[in-house]
N, C-alpha and C positions, 0 to 999 in steps of 0.2 A: 293345387291350392289347398286341398283338404289337409295336407301336412301341416299347414300353418294356421288353419282356422281355430284350432283348439287353444291357441295362444291369444286370440283376439277378445276384445271386450264383449261381455254378454250383451246380445242385442245389436251388436255392431258388425257381426261377421258378414252379413249380406252387403252392407254398405262398403266394407273394406274389400270384399270380393269384387264388387262393381268398380271401385276406385282403382284397384290394381289390374283388373281386366282392361280398363281404360288406359292405364299407364303401359301395360304390356303391349297393346296394339300400337300405341303411339311411339313407344320405344323402338319397335321393329321398323316402323316408318322412318323414324329419325336415324336409326342405325344404318339404314341403307345408304345414307348420305355422309355420315360422320367421317368415315375413313377417306373418302375420295373428294369431299367438297373442297378442302383446301387445295387439292391438286387441280380441281376444276377452275377455281379462281386463279391459281398460279399460271395455268395455261392461258386463260382469257386475258391476264395482265402481261402477256408476252414474256413469261418466265422471269418477271421482276420480283425478287424476294422483298425488296424494300416497299414496293407498291402493295404487295400482299399484306405485309405486316401493318402498314399504315391503314389499309382497308379494315383490318380486324381491330385496330385501335379505335377507329370510328365506330365500328360495330358495338364494341363493349362499352364505349362511352355512352352511346344511345341506350344501351341496356341499363346502365346505372341511372340515367335520367328518366327512363320510362317506368321504372319499378313502382315508384310512389303513385303516379296516376293510375297504373294498373291495379294497385291495391285499393285505391279509393273507388274504383269501379265496382268493388264488392258491395259498397253501400247502395249502388243503383240497381245492379242486376243479380246480386248474390253470387255465391261461390260456384254453384252449378252453372249459372248463366255465364260466368267468366270462362269456364272450361268449354261450354258449348260455342261461345264466340271465338275462342282461341283457335280451335281446330280449323274451321274454314279460312280464317285469316292466314294461318300457317300454310295452308295449301295454295292460297293465292300468291303467297311469297314464292312458292316453288314454280308457279306458272310464270312469274317474272323471270326466274332463272331459265325456264324453258325458252323464253323469247329473248334471251340476253344478247344474241348476235344482232338483233335489230339496232341496239345502241348499248354497248357494253357499260359505259359510265352511267347512263341514265337508269338502265334496268338494274344495275348493281345497287344503286342508291335506293331505288324503289324497293328492292328486295330487302335491303337493310332495315328500312323503316317498318315494313310488314313483319319481318322476322322478330323485331323487338317489341312490336305490339303483341304478337303471339306470346312471346316469353313473359311479358308483363301481366298478361291475363292468365297464364298457365301456372307458373311456378308457385306464386304465393298461395292461391287456393289449394293446389295439390299438396304442398308441404303442410299447410294448416290442417287440412282434412286428414292426412296420414297421421300426423301427431295426435289428432283427436281420436282416431279410431283404434290406435294401438295402445299397448299396455306397458307401464313402467315395470322394470325387472326382467321382462322377457323380450324387450324390444330388439336386442341384439340377435336373439334366435329367430325372431320374426323377419328381421332384415336378412338373415342368412338364408331362410326359406325363399323369400321374395327375390333376393339377388340371384339365387340359383335359377329361379324361373326366368328372371330377366336375362340372365347370362345365356340362356338358350338362344335368344335373339342375337347375342353378340357372336355366337358361333355361326348361325345361319346367314346373318346379314353380309359379312365380307364375301362369302361365296356367291350369294345372290347378286350383290351389287356389282362385283367384277364380271359376272356372266352377263348382266344387263348392259354394262358399258361396252363389252366386246361385241355383243349381238345387235344392240340397238342404240348405242351411244348414251351420253348423259341424258338425252331427251327421254329415252325409255326408262332410265333410272328415276327421273323426276315424276313421270306419270305413274310409275309403280308405287312410289312413295306416297303420292297423293291418294291413290285408290285405297291403299292399305290404311292410311291415316284416317280417312273418312269413316272407316268402320268403327273407330273409337267413339263416334258420336252416340252410338246406341247405349253402351254402358254409362256414358256421361249423362244422358237423358234420364236414365233410370235411377240415378243418385237421388237421395232425398234432399229436399230443400233445407239448407242450413242457414239459420239466422246468425249473421255476423256483421259487425260494423268496424271498419277501420277508423280509429278515433283520433289519430294524430293529424294535424294540419301539415302542409308542406314544410313550413318553417320548423315546426316541432320535430318532424320526421328527420330532417337533416341534423338538427341539434342532437337528437337521440343517436343517430348513426355515428356521430363523432364524439359522443359523450364518453368521458373517462371510465364511467362505471360499466360500460359495455366493451371496454378495450380488449379484455381477454379473448372473448369469442370473435370480436371484430377482426383482430389480427390473425386468429386461427383461420377464419374464412378468407381473409385477404391472402394468406399463404396458399390456401387451397386454390384460389383463383389464379395466383401467379404460376403455380406448377401446372395447373390444368391448361393454361393458355399455351404452354410449351407443348403439352401432349396433344392438344386439339389442332393447333395451327402448324407447328414446325415438325413434329415427329412424322406425321404422314408424308410431308414433302421429303423429309430425309430418307425414309425407307423407299419411297417411290423412285428417288434418284439412285439409291444404292442398287435397287432391283431393275434399273434401266427402263422404267416406265412400263413394265410388264404387269398389267392389271391382274391377270389371272394368278401370277405368282404372289403378288401382294395379298390378294384375297385368300389364297390357300394357306399361306403362312399365318396370316392374321386369324383365320378360323382355327388352325391348329393351336395357336397360342391360347385362344380363349377356351378351347376345349380342354386343354391340359389344366387350366386354372379353375374351371367351373366347379369341380367336385369338392373343393375345399371350403366353399362358402358356408355350408351348414355347420361343419365342424367348428369353424372360426366363430360363428354366431353363438353356439353353445358355450364356447370358452369365454366369450365376452361376458355373458350373463353370470357365469360361475365365478370368474376371477376379477371382473370389473374392467373399467375402461383404461385406467391410467397406465398400467403396466404394458398392455398391448399397444396403446397409443405411442408410448415412448419407443418401444422396440420397432413398431411398424414405421414410425417416422424416420428413424435412423436407417432401417433397412431399405425403405423406399428412396431416401435421398442417395444412398449408395447405388441404387439402380440407375438413377439419373447420371451419376458419375460414370458408371459402366457404359451407358448409352453414348457417351461422348467418344468412345473408342471403337464403336461398331463400324466394320467396313465390309462384311460379307453377309450373305443371306442366312447362313447358319448362325452367325453371331446375332443377327436381328432376332431369330427365333429363340436362341438360348437366353439372351439378356432379357428379352421381353417376357419370357416365361417366369424368370426370376422376379422381374419387376411387377408382374401381375400377382405373384404370390405375396410379395411384400405389400402390394396394394390391398389385398384381401385382409392382411393382418392390420393394416392401418385404417382402411375405410370402414370396415364393419363397426369397430368401436367409435370411430369418428362420427359416422352417420347416426349410430345409436345415441351418442352424446348429443348430437344436434337435435334429434327428435325428443329426447328426454328434456332438454332445455326448453324446446318449443312448447311441449306439453305442460311444463311447469309454469309457463306464463298464462295459462288458463285462457280467458277470453282475449288476451293480448297476443295470442299465437301468431296472428297475421302480422302484427307490428314487429314481433321478433323476426319473422321470416323476411320482412323488408330489410332489416339490418343485415341479415345473413346474405341475402341476394345482392344487396348493394356492395357489401364488402367483397364478395366474390368477383363482381364485375370490376371494381376498382383495382383489385389485385391483378386481374388480367390486363387492364389498361396500363398499369405501372410496369408490369413485367415486359409487355410487348414494347413499351416506350423505351426501356433500357435496352432491349434486344435490338430495336431498330438502330440505336446508336452503335451497339457492339457489332452488328452485322456489317457495318461499313468498314470494320477494321479486323474482324476475326472470322474464321470459318464457322459455318452454321452449327456444327456439333459443339463447339466450345460455348455457345450461348446457352446450352442446357444447364450451365452452372446456376442460372437464375432459378430453375426449378428445384435445385438442391436447397436453396434458402427457403423457398416457399414450402417445401415438404417439412422442413424442420419447424416452421412456424405452426404447422397444423397440430403439434402436440400440446398447444396452449389450451385446446378445448378440454374440459374436465367434467363433462356431464352436467347434472343439475346443480345449480347454485343453492344449496340447501340452507344457506345462512339467512335467507329471507323468503317468506312464502309468496305465492302468486299475488296476494292482495297488496303486498308491499310494492310490487311493480307498478300498480296503479298510483300509489302515493308518490313514486319517483317521477311520474310523467307530468 
C-alpha cells in the first residue's frame, strides 16, 4: 500500500488505507464465491439455464430497487454505519446458501433479499468515500496500484475456492468466505465518521436516474452492467461445461489467467494519467468487445486460457480509465457524490436486468456462446464515459436538482 499512499490527499492517507484494507478483505471473501456461485445455483436448479437466468434477473431487479433505500440509510446511520451493517448481513446471506438444501426455492429467495440489502448498504458508501479520499489527476495511477493489490486476491481465490469445494463441498466454501469477510469489520470500525446526507427523495431519485442530462454516463454504466452480467452469470457456466465440471482445472486456469494479467495494472494506470481517458477508453472498448466475440468460438481448455488472457488485458486497458473517469465524475459532484453513485449503481443493475432478459429469450433459440453478442454491445457503450463534466462546477449540480 505504501506504493500508492504518496498519491493520496494530504491527511486522508490513513482513511484511504483503512477503506482499502476493508475492501481488500471483503474482496477476497467475495472472490471465493464469484467463479463458482453461478455453477452452485445451476446445479441446485437441476441444470436449468433458463431458471438460472430468471433467478439472476430477479436478483438484479431487487438490486435496482434496493439502491435508493440503502442510500437513504446514510442519513440514519452514516457511511461507516452502513458498511458495518452490510458485512454481517452479507454473511447471513451466505448462511442461507449453506442451508439451501432444506428448501431450495425458499432459501434462494431469502438469500436474494439479504444479498441485495448487503449491496445497497455497501456500494454507495464505499464508492462515495473512495471518490472523496483520492485525488484528481493521479486517480488512474492510484487505481492501478489498488487494482494490482486487489488482483492478488483474484489469483489466490480460484485456487482456494476450487480446493475448498473438492475437500469440503460448497458448505466449506461458504463458511470460509464468512470467516474471512468478518475480518473486514475491524478496518471499517476504524474509519472516521463522515457526515453526509442523501438529499433526494424517492421520486426525485428516479427522475434524476432517467434525466436526459445524465444520459451519457447512465448509458455507459448501463453498458457496463450488460456486459458484466454475461461475465458474472454465463461465462463461469460456459467454462465449467467445457472443462467437464472439473473444479480444480477451472480454478488453476482462472488463477493463471489472473496472474498473467496482474502485472499490467500499474503501467496502465500511469498511462491513463499521462495521456487521458478518452483515447484508452475508445481503444479498450473496441478491444474488449472483440474479446467477447472471440469467446463465442472457444471450445477447448487452451482456448479458454488464451482468449481469457487477451480479454483481461483488454479489460485493463478499458477499466482503468473507465473507473478513473467514474471516480473523477463522482468527486466532481462534491457533496452530491452519493447521489451520483445511486445513478451509477442503478444504471449498472438495469443493464444487467436488460441483458439477461434478452439472453433469456435468445437462450431458447440459440447456443449459450452466441448470447455473448449482448456483451459486445454493452462493451461499446462503455466508451460514453468521458471523465469530469467540466462545463459546469459542482455547485451547478445542486441547481439542477
